[in-house]
BASERO-976956 format. One line per 4 residues: their letters; for each residue x, y, z of C-alpha. Coordinates in Angstrom, 1 decimal, padded with zeros to 4 digits. Layout:
BEGIN
a> X Y Z  ...
END
This chain:
BEGIN
mdrt> 000.0 000.0 000.0  001.3 003.4 -000.9  001.6 005.9 001.9  002.1 009.7 001.5
ltvs> 002.4 012.3 004.2  000.7 015.5 003.2  001.0 018.7 005.2  -001.0 021.8 004.1
gnvk> -001.3 025.4 005.2  001.6 027.8 005.5  004.2 025.1 005.9  007.8 026.1 006.8
lkid> 010.5 023.4 006.9  014.1 024.0 007.8  016.7 021.2 007.2  020.5 021.5 007.6
gyal> 020.5 025.2 006.6  018.0 024.9 003.8  014.5 026.3 004.0  011.4 025.1 002.1
ngkv> 008.1 027.0 002.4  005.0 026.0 000.7  001.2 025.7 000.8  001.4 021.8 000.5
lqve> 004.4 019.5 001.3  004.3 015.8 000.4  006.6 013.0 001.3  006.0 009.4 000.2
kdsn> 007.0 006.4 002.3  010.6 005.2 001.8  011.4 008.3 -000.3  014.1 010.9 000.2
lika> 012.2 013.4 -001.9  010.0 016.3 -000.5  007.6 017.8 -003.0  006.4 021.3 -002.2
hmat> 003.5 023.0 -004.0  003.3 026.9 -004.4  006.7 027.0 -002.8  009.9 028.9 -002.2
ftdk> 013.2 027.2 -001.6  016.2 028.9 000.0  019.7 027.4 000.0  022.5 027.8 002.5
ngyk> 023.8 030.9 000.7  020.4 032.7 000.8  019.6 032.0 -002.9  015.8 031.8 -003.3
vsgd> 013.8 030.1 -006.0  010.0 029.9 -006.3  007.8 027.5 -008.2  004.5 025.9 -008.4
vief> 006.2 022.6 -007.6  009.7 022.2 -006.2  011.3 018.9 -005.3  014.1 018.6 -002.7
dlis> 016.2 015.5 -002.2  017.0 015.1 001.5  020.1 013.0 000.8  021.9 014.8 -002.0
knyk> 020.5 018.3 -001.0  019.6 019.0 -004.6  016.5 020.7 -005.7  014.5 020.9 -008.9
vtqp> 011.7 023.3 -010.0  009.5 020.8 -011.8  006.8 023.4 -012.5  007.8 027.1 -012.6
vgaa> 005.5 029.8 -011.3  002.3 030.0 -013.4  003.0 026.8 -015.4  -000.2 025.2 -014.2
ymky> -002.2 028.1 -015.8  -000.3 028.4 -019.1  -002.5 025.7 -020.8  -005.7 027.8 -020.4
END
């Protein structure tokens, strides 16, 4: 059975000097990946990036903007 932890609201998560803020954060069971919706990611140097969906790997500390801001609305 698949299990996903979903937290919604104004979610603020700080891990090892990185900050992830979003409206919805999701983590699947046995996964190292946090998926944040309507989010802002800040790295250790203070560099900020925003996106409709940002994925952050807890092991490698790499992030990826999988949907830039407004991408969900471009098809309409």
